C-alpha positions as CSV (number, residue, x, y, z in Angstrom):
1,X,138.5,43.7,135.9
2,X,137.3,42.6,139.3
3,X,136.6,44.5,142.4
4,X,139.8,43.8,143.9
5,X,141.6,44.7,140.8
6,X,139.8,48.1,140.6
7,X,140.4,48.8,144.0
8,X,144.1,48.3,143.7
9,X,144.1,50.7,140.4
10,X,142.1,53.1,142.0
11,X,144.3,53.1,145.4
12,X,147.5,53.5,143.4
13,X,146.2,56.4,141.7
14,X,145.0,58.2,144.9
15,X,148.2,60.4,145.5
16,X,149.5,63.0,143.7
17,X,152.7,61.7,142.7
18,X,151.5,58.5,141.4
19,X,148.7,60.4,139.5
20,X,150.9,63.0,138.0
21,X,153.5,60.0,137.0
22,X,150.5,58.2,135.3
23,X,149.4,61.2,133.7
24,X,152.7,61.9,132.1
25,X,153.4,58.3,131.1
26,X,150.0,58.5,129.2
27,X,150.9,61.5,127.4
28,X,154.1,60.0,126.4
29,X,152.4,57.1,124.6
30,X,153.7,53.8,123.8
31,X,157.5,54.9,124.1
32,X,157.2,55.4,127.8
33,X,159.8,57.6,129.6
34,X,163.0,56.7,131.2
35,X,163.0,57.0,134.8
36,X,165.2,59.7,135.4
37,X,163.3,61.8,132.6
38,X,160.0,61.1,134.3
39,X,161.7,62.1,138.1
40,X,163.1,65.1,136.1
41,X,160.0,66.2,134.6
42,X,157.7,65.7,137.8
43,X,160.3,67.4,140.2
44,X,160.5,64.6,142.2
45,X,163.8,62.6,143.9
46,X,164.7,59.1,142.0
47,X,164.1,57.2,145.0
48,X,160.8,58.8,145.8
49,X,159.5,58.3,142.2
50,X,160.7,54.8,142.2
51,X,158.5,54.0,145.1
52,X,155.5,55.3,143.5
53,X,156.3,53.6,140.1
54,X,156.4,50.1,142.0
55,X,152.9,51.3,143.5
56,X,151.5,51.8,140.0
57,X,153.4,48.5,138.7
58,X,151.5,46.4,141.3
59,X,148.4,47.7,140.2
60,X,149.2,46.7,136.8
61,X,148.9,50.4,135.4
62,X,152.5,50.6,134.3
63,X,155.0,48.3,133.1
64,X,158.9,48.6,132.7
65,X,161.7,47.5,130.1
66,X,165.4,47.7,131.0
67,X,166.9,49.3,128.1
68,X,170.7,49.5,128.3
69,X,171.3,51.2,131.6
70,X,167.7,52.6,131.8
71,X,164.5,51.5,133.0
72,X,161.7,52.6,130.5
73,X,158.3,52.9,131.9
74,X,155.2,53.2,130.2
75,X,151.5,53.6,130.7
76,X,149.5,50.1,130.6
77,X,146.5,51.2,128.9
78,X,144.8,48.0,128.8
79,X,144.4,48.1,132.4
80,X,143.1,51.5,132.4
81,X,140.5,50.9,129.9
82,X,139.3,47.9,131.7
83,X,139.0,50.0,134.9
84,X,136.9,52.5,132.6
85,X,134.8,50.0,131.4
86,X,134.2,48.5,135.0
87,X,133.4,51.8,136.2
88,X,130.8,52.4,133.5
89,X,129.4,49.1,132.7
90,X,126.0,49.9,134.4
91,X,126.3,53.6,132.9
92,X,122.7,55.2,131.7
93,X,120.6,52.6,133.4
94,X,121.7,49.6,131.6
95,X,120.9,51.3,128.1
96,X,123.5,51.4,125.4
97,X,125.3,54.8,125.8
98,X,126.3,57.0,122.7
99,X,129.2,59.5,122.4
100,X,129.0,62.4,125.1
101,X,128.6,65.1,122.6
102,X,125.4,63.2,120.9
103,X,123.6,61.7,124.0
104,X,121.4,63.1,126.3
105,X,122.8,63.6,129.7
106,X,122.5,60.1,132.0
107,X,121.0,61.5,135.3
108,X,121.9,59.7,138.5
C-alpha cells in the first residue's frame, strides 16, 4: 500500500456512517450483507447508504456482488490488513514486535 491508498482508505473511514457500515461488514464476515439489511441495521436511508458504500468501494475497503436483485456488500479484509501494515511498518523503532500481551509497550 502506498501513501495515496492509505489516505483514501483513512478518508473513507473518517465519517460516522461509513465507519459504522465498514464495522458492520467486518462483523458479517465473508458472507457480507445485502444493502437493504445493512441500511436497516444502521438506521440509514438506502439512498444515503448507497453514497457511503460507493466511497468505501472507491477506497478499496468494500466490494459488492450482485445476487439476483440484491447487492451484497463485503469488507475487503486484504485492504484493511495492508492499511494496518502500512501504519505499523516502522513500529517499535524498527524492531520485530511481539503480540500485545507478551511485549513491552513501545514508547513513542
